N, CA and C atoms as a LAMMPS dump frame, in Angstrom:
ITEM: TIMESTEP
0
ITEM: NUMBER OF ATOMS
522
ITEM: BOX BOUNDS ff ff ff
-5.0000000000000000e+02 5.0000000000000000e+02
-5.0000000000000000e+02 5.0000000000000000e+02
-5.0000000000000000e+02 5.0000000000000000e+02
ITEM: ATOMS id mol type element x y z
1 1 1 N -4.057 18.661 3.271
2 1 2 C -2.744 18.766 3.875
3 1 3 C -2.617 20.065 4.677
4 2 1 N -3.149 21.131 4.12
5 2 2 C -3.088 22.422 4.81
6 2 3 C -3.901 22.37 6.098
7 3 1 N -5.069 21.723 6.037
8 3 2 C -5.925 21.613 7.219
9 3 3 C -5.198 20.838 8.314
10 4 1 N -4.53 19.746 7.935
11 4 2 C -3.777 18.964 8.908
12 4 3 C -2.665 19.8 9.544
13 5 1 N -1.996 20.601 8.745
14 5 2 C -0.933 21.457 9.287
15 5 3 C -1.509 22.498 10.253
16 6 1 N -2.664 23.042 9.933
17 6 2 C -3.297 24.013 10.833
18 6 3 C -3.72 23.357 12.142
19 7 1 N -4.23 22.147 12.073
20 7 2 C -4.615 21.43 13.298
21 7 3 C -3.391 21.162 14.157
22 8 1 N -2.317 20.696 13.535
23 8 2 C -1.089 20.432 14.297
24 8 3 C -0.515 21.712 14.894
25 9 1 N -0.553 22.8 14.132
26 9 2 C -0.069 24.083 14.649
27 9 3 C -0.918 24.54 15.828
28 10 1 N -2.244 24.381 15.713
29 10 2 C -3.137 24.75 16.819
30 10 3 C -2.877 23.911 18.061
31 11 1 N -2.681 22.601 17.869
32 11 2 C -2.384 21.72 18.989
33 11 3 C -1.071 22.131 19.67
34 12 1 N -0.068 22.441 18.872
35 12 2 C 1.218 22.85 19.437
36 12 3 C 1.078 24.172 20.199
37 13 1 N 0.266 25.099 19.687
38 13 2 C 0.078 26.388 20.363
39 13 3 C -0.633 26.192 21.699
40 14 1 N -1.662 25.345 21.725
41 14 2 C -2.379 25.074 22.974
42 14 3 C -1.464 24.374 23.97
43 15 1 N -0.697 23.4 23.506
44 15 2 C 0.233 22.683 24.38
45 15 3 C 1.264 23.639 24.985
46 16 1 N 1.782 24.533 24.171
47 16 2 C 2.764 25.503 24.666
48 16 3 C 2.13 26.462 25.674
49 17 1 N 0.9 26.923 25.416
50 17 2 C 0.215 27.841 26.33
51 17 3 C -0.074 27.162 27.665
52 18 1 N -0.586 25.937 27.631
53 18 2 C -0.885 25.207 28.872
54 18 3 C 0.401 24.951 29.652
55 19 1 N 1.463 24.593 28.947
56 19 2 C 2.742 24.337 29.614
57 19 3 C 3.273 25.6 30.287
58 20 1 N 3.146 26.726 29.603
59 20 2 C 3.611 27.996 30.175
60 20 3 C 2.814 28.348 31.431
61 21 1 N 1.507 28.187 31.367
62 21 2 C 0.658 28.486 32.537
63 21 3 C 1.024 27.569 33.703
64 22 1 N 1.176 26.266 33.442
65 22 2 C 1.536 25.329 34.509
66 22 3 C 2.917 25.652 35.09
67 23 1 N 3.86 26.047 34.253
68 23 2 C 5.199 26.405 34.733
69 23 3 C 5.135 27.647 35.625
70 24 1 N 4.364 28.655 35.216
71 24 2 C 4.225 29.875 36.033
72 24 3 C 3.546 29.55 37.365
73 25 1 N 2.494 28.729 37.34
74 25 2 C 1.83 28.348 38.583
75 25 3 C 2.76 27.565 39.504
76 26 1 N 3.537 26.688 38.945
77 26 2 C 4.473 25.883 39.741
78 26 3 C 5.518 26.772 40.412
79 27 1 N 6.069 27.712 39.644
80 27 2 C 7.109 28.591 40.205
81 27 3 C 6.514 29.559 41.226
82 28 1 N 5.36 30.148 40.92
83 28 2 C 4.805 31.167 41.814
84 28 3 C 4.161 30.57 43.067
85 29 1 N 3.46 29.44 42.956
86 29 2 C 2.776 28.864 44.103
87 29 3 C 3.594 27.784 44.808
88 30 1 N 4.639 27.31 44.194
89 30 2 C 5.525 26.278 44.743
90 30 3 C 4.753 25.012 45.145
91 31 1 N 3.796 24.65 44.33
92 31 2 C 3.024 23.435 44.552
93 31 3 C 3.513 22.379 43.552
94 32 1 N 3.868 21.214 44.076
95 32 2 C 4.395 20.14 43.227
96 32 3 C 3.364 19.576 42.248
97 33 1 N 2.11 19.725 42.56
98 33 2 C 1.074 19.169 41.696
99 33 3 C 1.16 19.739 40.285
100 34 1 N 1.525 21.022 40.155
101 34 2 C 1.651 21.632 38.83
102 34 3 C 2.848 21.041 38.072
103 35 1 N 3.905 20.719 38.78
104 35 2 C 5.072 20.085 38.149
105 35 3 C 4.709 18.682 37.669
106 36 1 N 3.954 17.942 38.478
107 36 2 C 3.536 16.593 38.072
108 36 3 C 2.612 16.648 36.845
109 37 1 N 1.692 17.58 36.827
110 37 2 C 0.788 17.716 35.678
111 37 3 C 1.582 18.078 34.425
112 38 1 N 2.502 19.037 34.57
113 38 2 C 3.338 19.46 33.446
114 38 3 C 4.18 18.288 32.932
115 39 1 N 4.811 17.586 33.846
116 39 2 C 5.62 16.425 33.457
117 39 3 C 4.766 15.327 32.819
118 40 1 N 3.566 15.104 33.367
119 40 2 C 2.667 14.091 32.81
120 40 3 C 2.232 14.418 31.392
121 41 1 N 1.918 15.682 31.159
122 41 2 C 1.503 16.091 29.808
123 41 3 C 2.629 15.83 28.811
124 42 1 N 3.852 16.259 29.162
125 42 2 C 4.966 16.08 28.228
126 42 3 C 5.372 14.614 28.1
127 43 1 N 5.186 13.827 29.157
128 43 2 C 5.444 12.391 29.048
129 43 3 C 4.456 11.741 28.078
130 44 1 N 3.176 12.127 28.163
131 44 2 C 2.182 11.608 27.228
132 44 3 C 2.494 12.011 25.785
133 45 1 N 2.909 13.251 25.571
134 45 2 C 3.276 13.702 24.219
135 45 3 C 4.451 12.885 23.705
136 46 1 N 5.457 12.667 24.56
137 46 2 C 6.632 11.88 24.159
138 46 3 C 6.245 10.447 23.819
139 47 1 N 5.453 9.804 24.683
140 47 2 C 5.065 8.416 24.439
141 47 3 C 4.201 8.284 23.186
142 48 1 N 3.293 9.213 22.996
143 48 2 C 2.441 9.166 21.808
144 48 3 C 3.274 9.302 20.537
145 49 1 N 4.185 10.252 20.526
146 49 2 C 4.99 10.465 19.319
147 49 3 C 5.987 9.335 19.081
148 50 1 N 6.403 8.656 20.14
149 50 2 C 7.357 7.568 19.992
150 50 3 C 6.704 6.279 19.534
151 51 1 N 5.581 5.932 20.116
152 51 2 C 4.994 4.617 19.883
153 51 3 C 3.782 4.612 18.961
154 52 1 N 3.281 5.773 18.582
155 52 2 C 2.104 5.796 17.714
156 52 3 C 2.508 5.496 16.284
157 53 1 N 1.854 4.502 15.726
158 53 2 C 2.051 4.176 14.329
159 53 3 C 0.788 4.586 13.607
160 54 1 N 0.939 5.218 12.486
161 54 2 C -0.218 5.663 11.728
162 54 3 C -0.991 4.434 11.243
163 55 1 N -2.214 4.214 11.715
164 55 2 C -2.95 3.014 11.32
165 55 3 C -3.344 3.012 9.85
166 56 1 N -3.389 4.152 9.224
167 56 2 C -3.746 4.217 7.809
168 56 3 C -2.521 4.111 6.903
169 57 1 N -1.344 4.08 7.468
170 57 2 C -0.114 4.037 6.675
171 57 3 C -0.033 2.742 5.892
172 58 1 N 0.175 2.872 4.605
173 58 2 C 0.298 1.709 3.75
174 58 3 C 1.765 1.417 3.51
175 59 1 N 2.065 0.184 3.112
176 59 2 C 3.453 -0.179 2.905
177 59 3 C 4.012 0.568 1.696
178 60 1 N 5.291 0.846 1.74
179 60 2 C 5.993 1.44 0.609
180 60 3 C 6.651 0.324 -0.173
181 61 1 N 6.387 0.286 -1.477
182 61 2 C 6.872 -0.796 -2.321
183 61 3 C 8.147 -0.405 -3.054
184 62 1 N 9.008 -1.393 -3.257
185 62 2 C 10.187 -1.245 -4.097
186 62 3 C 10.037 -2.186 -5.286
187 63 1 N 10.926 -2.069 -6.248
188 63 2 C 10.852 -2.936 -7.421
189 63 3 C 10.919 -4.406 -7.016
190 64 1 N 11.749 -4.72 -6.043
191 64 2 C 11.909 -6.116 -5.609
192 64 3 C 10.612 -6.697 -5.051
193 65 1 N 9.744 -5.857 -4.497
194 65 2 C 8.474 -6.347 -3.962
195 65 3 C 7.558 -6.902 -5.053
196 66 1 N 7.732 -6.459 -6.281
197 66 2 C 6.874 -6.908 -7.37
198 66 3 C 7.295 -8.269 -7.93
199 67 1 N 8.519 -8.689 -7.675
200 67 2 C 8.969 -9.974 -8.197
201 67 3 C 8.181 -11.106 -7.548
202 68 1 N 7.74 -12.061 -8.361
203 68 2 C 7.033 -13.205 -7.812
204 68 3 C 5.939 -13.703 -8.734
205 69 1 N 5.171 -14.634 -8.23
206 69 2 C 4.075 -15.268 -8.963
207 69 3 C 2.767 -14.587 -8.609
208 70 1 N 1.898 -14.432 -9.61
209 70 2 C 0.606 -13.783 -9.398
210 70 3 C -0.504 -14.662 -9.938
211 71 1 N -1.584 -14.713 -9.177
212 71 2 C -2.771 -15.474 -9.558
213 71 3 C -3.996 -14.581 -9.398
214 72 1 N -5.095 -14.995 -9.995
215 72 2 C -6.358 -14.268 -9.847
216 72 3 C -6.77 -14.31 -8.379
217 73 1 N -7.146 -13.15 -7.851
218 73 2 C -7.649 -13.076 -6.48
219 73 3 C -9.154 -13.314 -6.523
220 74 1 N -9.562 -14.483 -6.129
221 74 2 C -10.968 -14.882 -6.213
222 74 3 C -11.817 -14.313 -5.085
223 75 1 N -11.201 -13.65 -4.114
224 75 2 C -11.967 -13.159 -2.965
225 75 3 C -12.749 -11.881 -3.275
226 76 1 N -12.369 -11.144 -4.325
227 76 2 C -13.07 -9.893 -4.615
228 76 3 C -14.475 -10.132 -5.156
229 77 1 N -14.583 -10.998 -6.136
230 77 2 C -15.883 -11.336 -6.713
231 77 3 C -15.958 -12.851 -6.857
232 78 1 N -16.185 -13.557 -5.746
233 78 2 C -16.209 -15.02 -5.822
234 78 3 C -17.362 -15.513 -6.689
235 79 1 N -17.107 -16.646 -7.342
236 79 2 C -18.131 -17.233 -8.187
237 79 3 C -17.511 -17.907 -9.394
238 80 1 N -18.343 -18.357 -10.301
239 80 2 C -17.842 -19.112 -11.456
240 80 3 C -16.893 -18.311 -12.341
241 81 1 N -17.162 -17.008 -12.534
242 81 2 C -16.284 -16.203 -13.385
243 81 3 C -14.888 -16.089 -12.778
244 82 1 N -14.794 -15.853 -11.487
245 82 2 C -13.487 -15.763 -10.815
246 82 3 C -12.761 -17.101 -10.873
247 83 1 N -13.491 -18.188 -10.7
248 83 2 C -12.875 -19.521 -10.781
249 83 3 C -12.348 -19.783 -12.194
250 84 1 N -13.124 -19.394 -13.199
251 84 2 C -12.695 -19.589 -14.579
252 84 3 C -11.433 -18.763 -14.861
253 85 1 N -11.431 -17.494 -14.456
254 85 2 C -10.244 -16.651 -14.655
255 85 3 C -9.042 -17.22 -13.912
256 86 1 N -9.27 -17.707 -12.696
257 86 2 C -8.187 -18.289 -11.906
258 86 3 C -7.531 -19.449 -12.658
259 87 1 N -8.306 -20.256 -13.328
260 87 2 C -7.787 -21.409 -14.061
261 87 3 C -7.245 -21.058 -15.446
262 88 1 N -7.4 -19.783 -15.886
263 88 2 C -6.987 -19.432 -17.237
264 88 3 C -5.957 -18.305 -17.334
265 89 1 N -5.647 -17.628 -16.222
266 89 2 C -4.678 -16.525 -16.288
267 89 3 C -3.787 -16.518 -15.057
268 90 1 N -2.515 -16.334 -15.288
269 90 2 C -1.553 -16.096 -14.21
270 90 3 C -0.301 -15.513 -14.835
271 91 1 N 0.523 -14.911 -14.007
272 91 2 C 1.772 -14.378 -14.553
273 91 3 C 2.854 -14.382 -13.5
274 92 1 N 4.067 -14.231 -13.99
275 92 2 C 5.263 -14.199 -13.147
276 92 3 C 6.064 -12.962 -13.491
277 93 1 N 6.604 -12.319 -12.493
278 93 2 C 7.549 -11.224 -12.696
279 93 3 C 8.873 -11.688 -12.115
280 94 1 N 9.866 -11.775 -12.952
281 94 2 C 11.187 -12.281 -12.552
282 94 3 C 12.127 -11.129 -12.224
283 95 1 N 13.2 -11.46 -11.507
284 95 2 C 14.148 -10.425 -11.101
285 95 3 C 15.005 -9.919 -12.254
286 96 1 N 14.833 -10.457 -13.46
287 96 2 C 15.492 -9.869 -14.626
288 96 3 C 14.577 -8.833 -15.287
289 97 1 N 13.549 -8.41 -14.545
290 97 2 C 12.576 -7.4 -14.964
291 97 3 C 11.724 -7.854 -16.142
292 98 1 N 11.474 -9.139 -16.245
293 98 2 C 10.614 -9.69 -17.286
294 98 3 C 9.289 -10.132 -16.67
295 99 1 N 8.23 -9.986 -17.465
296 99 2 C 6.921 -10.483 -17.064
297 99 3 C 6.523 -11.568 -18.054
298 100 1 N 6.031 -12.659 -17.515
299 100 2 C 5.558 -13.788 -18.306
300 100 3 C 4.082 -13.979 -17.978
301 101 1 N 3.231 -13.554 -18.895
302 101 2 C 1.79 -13.669 -18.708
303 101 3 C 1.329 -14.919 -19.454
304 102 1 N 0.642 -15.808 -18.74
305 102 2 C 0.228 -17.076 -19.317
306 102 3 C -1.29 -17.172 -19.425
307 103 1 N -1.746 -17.591 -20.615
308 103 2 C -3.12 -18.016 -20.808
309 103 3 C -3.07 -19.531 -20.681
310 104 1 N -3.866 -20.067 -19.777
311 104 2 C -3.759 -21.483 -19.44
312 104 3 C -5.109 -22.18 -19.507
313 105 1 N -5.043 -23.47 -19.455
314 105 2 C -6.216 -24.295 -19.208
315 105 3 C -5.833 -25.144 -18.008
316 106 1 N -6.093 -24.593 -16.852
317 106 2 C -5.634 -25.139 -15.574
318 106 3 C -4.109 -25.198 -15.578
319 107 1 N -3.496 -26.394 -15.506
320 107 2 C -2.032 -26.459 -15.431
321 107 3 C -1.36 -26.357 -16.794
322 108 1 N -2.082 -26.519 -17.882
323 108 2 C -1.513 -26.495 -19.232
324 108 3 C -1.414 -25.058 -19.75
325 109 1 N -0.215 -24.639 -20.151
326 109 2 C -0.006 -23.302 -20.702
327 109 3 C -0.368 -23.336 -22.187
328 110 1 N -1.31 -22.482 -22.578
329 110 2 C -1.757 -22.409 -23.966
330 110 3 C -0.968 -21.356 -24.737
331 111 1 N -0.746 -20.198 -24.108
332 111 2 C -0.026 -19.116 -24.774
333 111 3 C 0.702 -18.273 -23.73
334 112 1 N 1.882 -17.793 -24.11
335 112 2 C 2.676 -16.946 -23.215
336 112 3 C 2.902 -15.588 -23.876
337 113 1 N 2.768 -14.547 -23.084
338 113 2 C 3.071 -13.185 -23.517
339 113 3 C 4.222 -12.706 -22.648
340 114 1 N 5.302 -12.282 -23.275
341 114 2 C 6.491 -11.901 -22.526
342 114 3 C 6.77 -10.42 -22.754
343 115 1 N 7.022 -9.706 -21.668
344 115 2 C 7.317 -8.285 -21.737
345 115 3 C 8.306 -7.88 -20.665
346 116 1 N 8.445 -6.605 -20.486
347 116 2 C 9.366 -6.044 -19.499
348 116 3 C 8.589 -5.209 -18.492
349 117 1 N 9.136 -5.142 -17.295
350 117 2 C 8.557 -4.271 -16.27
351 117 3 C 9.602 -3.234 -15.87
352 118 1 N 9.123 -2.141 -15.391
353 118 2 C 9.973 -1.131 -14.765
354 118 3 C 9.127 -0.418 -13.729
355 119 1 N 9.771 0.309 -12.88
356 119 2 C 9.023 1.037 -11.856
357 119 3 C 9.369 2.517 -11.938
358 120 1 N 8.432 3.323 -11.511
359 120 2 C 8.647 4.755 -11.36
360 120 3 C 8.345 5.099 -9.913
361 121 1 N 8.998 6.113 -9.414
362 121 2 C 8.825 6.47 -8.012
363 121 3 C 8.425 7.939 -7.896
364 122 1 N 7.134 8.24 -8.139
365 122 2 C 6.71 9.634 -8.007
366 122 3 C 6.603 10.083 -6.55
367 123 1 N 6.422 9.13 -5.64
368 123 2 C 6.303 9.436 -4.217
369 123 3 C 7.149 8.438 -3.442
370 124 1 N 6.709 8.028 -2.257
371 124 2 C 7.495 7.117 -1.436
372 124 3 C 7.493 5.688 -1.961
373 125 1 N 6.43 5.287 -2.613
374 125 2 C 6.287 3.914 -3.072
375 125 3 C 6.492 3.846 -4.586
376 126 1 N 7.165 2.791 -5.043
377 126 2 C 7.387 2.629 -6.472
378 126 3 C 6.138 2.076 -7.139
379 127 1 N 5.843 2.566 -8.329
380 127 2 C 4.685 2.139 -9.102
381 127 3 C 5.145 1.218 -10.223
382 128 1 N 4.376 0.19 -10.481
383 128 2 C 4.698 -0.786 -11.51
384 128 3 C 4.232 -0.313 -12.875
385 129 1 N 5.09 -0.456 -13.876
386 129 2 C 4.729 -0.205 -15.268
387 129 3 C 5.146 -1.417 -16.083
388 130 1 N 4.319 -1.748 -17.067
389 130 2 C 4.554 -2.931 -17.88
390 130 3 C 4.645 -2.508 -19.342
391 131 1 N 5.665 -3.004 -20.025
392 131 2 C 5.835 -2.753 -21.459
393 131 3 C 5.724 -4.088 -22.18
394 132 1 N 4.663 -4.237 -22.949
395 132 2 C 4.415 -5.481 -23.688
396 132 3 C 4.481 -5.193 -25.176
397 133 1 N 5.073 -6.108 -25.965
398 133 2 C 5.025 -5.928 -27.422
399 133 3 C 3.596 -6.174 -27.93
400 134 1 N 3.235 -5.475 -28.993
401 134 2 C 1.897 -5.647 -29.564
402 134 3 C 1.929 -6.69 -30.66
403 135 1 N 0.89 -7.445 -30.852
404 135 2 C -0.347 -7.459 -30.086
405 135 3 C -0.145 -8.193 -28.767
406 136 1 N -0.885 -7.789 -27.795
407 136 2 C -0.791 -8.413 -26.48
408 136 3 C -2.179 -8.855 -26.032
409 137 1 N -2.235 -9.475 -24.899
410 137 2 C -3.501 -9.947 -24.358
411 137 3 C -4.326 -8.761 -23.881
412 138 1 N -5.657 -8.861 -23.975
413 138 2 C -6.527 -7.738 -23.616
414 138 3 C -6.41 -7.34 -22.149
415 139 1 N -6.065 -8.253 -21.271
416 139 2 C -5.896 -7.89 -19.855
417 139 3 C -4.714 -6.945 -19.687
418 140 1 N -3.692 -7.085 -20.527
419 140 2 C -2.478 -6.282 -20.393
420 140 3 C -2.522 -4.984 -21.188
421 141 1 N -3.637 -4.699 -21.876
422 141 2 C -3.719 -3.459 -22.655
423 141 3 C -3.622 -2.22 -21.777
424 142 1 N -4.164 -2.303 -20.575
425 142 2 C -4.05 -1.178 -19.648
426 142 3 C -2.968 -1.51 -18.634
427 143 1 N -2.38 -0.51 -18.076
428 143 2 C -1.382 -0.748 -17.032
429 143 3 C -2.03 -1.269 -15.773
430 144 1 N -1.231 -1.819 -14.93
431 144 2 C -1.721 -2.334 -13.65
432 144 3 C -1.876 -1.18 -12.664
433 145 1 N -2.985 -1.181 -11.964
434 145 2 C -3.16 -0.257 -10.85
435 145 3 C -2.772 -1.01 -9.584
436 146 1 N -1.907 -0.408 -8.801
437 146 2 C -1.416 -1.043 -7.574
438 146 3 C -2.212 -0.496 -6.4
439 147 1 N -2.809 -1.39 -5.637
440 147 2 C -3.521 -1.018 -4.421
441 147 3 C -2.744 -1.566 -3.234
442 148 1 N -2.245 -0.647 -2.412
443 148 2 C -1.46 -1.045 -1.249
444 148 3 C -2.341 -1.119 -0.022
445 149 1 N -2.014 -2.064 0.848
446 149 2 C -2.681 -2.185 2.136
447 149 3 C -1.598 -2.069 3.208
448 150 1 N -1.989 -2.254 4.46
449 150 2 C -0.993 -2.215 5.535
450 150 3 C -0.058 -3.413 5.475
451 151 1 N -0.517 -4.523 4.933
452 151 2 C 0.272 -5.755 4.959
453 151 3 C 0.741 -6.215 3.595
454 152 1 N 0.277 -5.628 2.53
455 152 2 C 0.682 -6.085 1.209
456 152 3 C 0.095 -5.216 0.118
457 153 1 N -0.157 -5.843 -1.033
458 153 2 C -0.703 -5.11 -2.168
459 153 3 C -1.349 -6.098 -3.128
460 154 1 N -2.139 -5.57 -4.049
461 154 2 C -2.688 -6.37 -5.136
462 154 3 C -2.722 -5.508 -6.384
463 155 1 N -2.787 -6.16 -7.539
464 155 2 C -2.766 -5.481 -8.825
465 155 3 C -4.119 -5.635 -9.505
466 156 1 N -4.578 -4.569 -10.131
467 156 2 C -5.846 -4.599 -10.846
468 156 3 C -5.596 -4.144 -12.282
469 157 1 N -6.033 -4.97 -13.219
470 157 2 C -5.958 -4.65 -14.637
471 157 3 C -7.372 -4.4 -15.145
472 158 1 N -7.513 -3.469 -16.051
473 158 2 C -8.82 -3.155 -16.636
474 158 3 C -8.927 -3.885 -17.973
475 159 1 N -9.798 -4.863 -18.027
476 159 2 C -10.004 -5.645 -19.233
477 159 3 C -11.292 -5.205 -19.917
478 160 1 N -11.279 -5.018 -21.245
479 160 2 C -12.524 -4.664 -21.932
480 160 3 C -13.544 -5.807 -21.911
481 161 1 N -13.098 -7.034 -21.695
482 161 2 C -14.015 -8.176 -21.673
483 161 3 C -14.552 -8.486 -20.271
484 162 1 N -13.697 -8.322 -19.248
485 162 2 C -14.083 -8.743 -17.895
486 162 3 C -14.276 -7.593 -16.918
487 163 1 N -13.905 -6.404 -17.286
488 163 2 C -13.891 -5.313 -16.311
489 163 3 C -12.596 -5.376 -15.514
490 164 1 N -12.677 -5.175 -14.224
491 164 2 C -11.478 -5.225 -13.389
492 164 3 C -11.086 -6.671 -13.116
493 165 1 N -9.793 -6.955 -13.306
494 165 2 C -9.248 -8.285 -13.047
495 165 3 C -8.225 -8.125 -11.923
496 166 1 N -8.451 -8.831 -10.816
497 166 2 C -7.65 -8.669 -9.607
498 166 3 C -6.622 -9.794 -9.51
499 167 1 N -5.362 -9.411 -9.313
500 167 2 C -4.29 -10.379 -9.121
501 167 3 C -3.64 -10.15 -7.766
502 168 1 N -3.237 -11.257 -7.139
503 168 2 C -2.479 -11.191 -5.889
504 168 3 C -1.281 -12.118 -6.029
505 169 1 N -0.311 -11.911 -5.168
506 169 2 C 0.823 -12.829 -5.149
507 169 3 C 0.371 -14.184 -4.641
508 170 1 N 0.839 -15.226 -5.302
509 170 2 C 0.471 -16.564 -4.878
510 170 3 C 0.886 -17.579 -5.913
511 171 1 N 0.837 -18.825 -5.568
512 171 2 C 1.199 -19.907 -6.471
513 171 3 C -0.047 -20.656 -6.915
514 172 1 N -0.044 -21.09 -8.165
515 172 2 C -1.165 -21.868 -8.694
516 172 3 C -0.821 -23.328 -8.565
517 173 1 N -1.666 -24.232 -8.126
518 173 2 C -3 -23.991 -7.589
519 173 3 C -2.932 -23.595 -6.115
520 174 1 N -3.902 -22.868 -5.703
521 174 2 C -3.98 -22.419 -4.3
522 174 3 C -5.334 -22.71 -3.743
């Protein structure tokens, strides 16, 4: 962060120095070319600051963004294990702040684990926290890690049996 601030400060100092030199040349030599260059530089700075969107900027999540249906994301590690997990685990987060985690056999629900969710906001984006009564399912023993992208997010749970288990928003079957 400090390095970024130093780079921005250096850029601003160079921009100010070049602008001052161009302004002095324009006034002393009375040549319009220096005014056009000066105006062009500041027009580019204005357009860049107005229309530039940070390409690395990730979406900021609110509690409402977490509400919905979640299924196993089979795209991370495609294969028989992902297909099996997809057919055996899914969950729903409702707007009453409840989570319903289902162990299934395809469409048949075998067991349901019900808990509560809440969010904390240490920075710009809210983080999901899950409170489950014990004993709970091994996938829910660890909290969900939220990975944000430019267009959405996915949740990763650390399971002692499967390793990382990836969930995305979606409806079963998909």
